[in-house]
C-alpha positions in Angstrom: 10.8 -10.7 -18.9 8.7 -9.5 -15.9 10.7 -9.7 -12.6 8.1 -10.1 -9.9 10.6 -9.8 -7.0 11.8 -6.4 -8.4 8.3 -5.2 -8.9 7.4 -6.1 -5.3 10.5 -4.3 -4.0 9.7 -1.2 -6.0 6.1 -1.2 -5.0 7.0 -1.5 -1.3 9.4 1.3 -1.6 6.6 3.5 -3.1 4.3 2.6 -0.2 7.0 3.4 2.3 7.6 6.7 0.6 11.3 6.1 0.3 14.1 5.0 -2.1 15.6 2.5 0.2 14.4 0.4 3.1 17.3 0.7 5.5 16.6 3.8 7.5 18.5 4.3 10.8 15.4 5.4 12.7 12.7 3.5 10.8 9.6 4.9 9.3 7.0 7.1 11.0 3.6 7.5 9.4 1.3 8.3 12.3 -2.5 8.0 11.7 -4.0 11.0 9.9 -0.6 12.5 9.3 0.6 13.9 6.0 2.9 10.9 5.6 0.0 8.5 6.0 -2.1 10.4 3.5 0.8 10.2 1.0 1.0 6.5 1.5 -2.8 6.2 0.8 -2.2 8.2 -2.4 0.5 5.8 -3.4 -1.8 2.8 -2.7 -4.5 4.3 -4.9 -2.0 4.9 -7.7 -0.6 1.4 -7.5 -4.1 -0.2 -7.4 -5.4 1.9 -10.2 -2.3 1.1 -12.4 -3.2 -2.6 -11.8 -6.7 -2.0 -13.0 -8.3 -2.5 -9.7 -11.6 -0.8 -8.7 -10.7 1.5 -5.8 -12.7 3.5 -3.3 -12.5 5.0 0.2 -15.2 4.4 2.8 -16.7 6.9 5.2 -14.1 6.3 7.9 -11.1 6.6 5.5 -10.4 2.9 4.8 -9.0 2.3 1.3 -10.4 -0.5 -0.7 -9.2 -2.2 -3.9 -11.1 -4.9 -5.7 -9.9 -7.2 -8.5 -13.0 -8.1 -10.4 -12.7 -11.4 -12.0 -14.9 -14.5 -12.3 -18.0 -13.7 -10.1 -18.2 -17.5 -9.4 -14.6 -17.7 -8.1 -14.0 -18.0 -4.3 -13.4 -14.7 -2.6 -10.1 -13.9 -1.0 -9.8 -10.9 1.4 -6.6 -9.3 2.6 -5.9 -6.2 4.6 -3.2 -4.1 6.2 -2.7 -0.5 7.3 -0.5 2.3 6.0 0.2 4.0 9.2 3.1 3.1 11.5 4.3 3.6 15.1 7.1 6.0 15.6 10.3 4.6 14.0 8.4 1.5 12.8 9.7 -1.0 10.3 9.0 -0.7 6.7 6.9 -3.1 4.6 8.9 -6.1 3.5 
């Protein structure tokens, strides 16, 4: 049986580039840093494994599109993969 809660936890760990969320000094993925680039790579892997169409625009934004019924309403969501110094992890 598929455990959605466990899948979400494991996926968030991958995006945070860690094996556990409780870090004493939080997470630091400054914009354009190696850590942010690694998080973008993880995002692309996750989206690709889900069968989403992925691409990057000219300014570095990552996009993932789930192509379903073209007549269905559109839902858009967004976030960022960089953090402030010692920021909180995705939860």
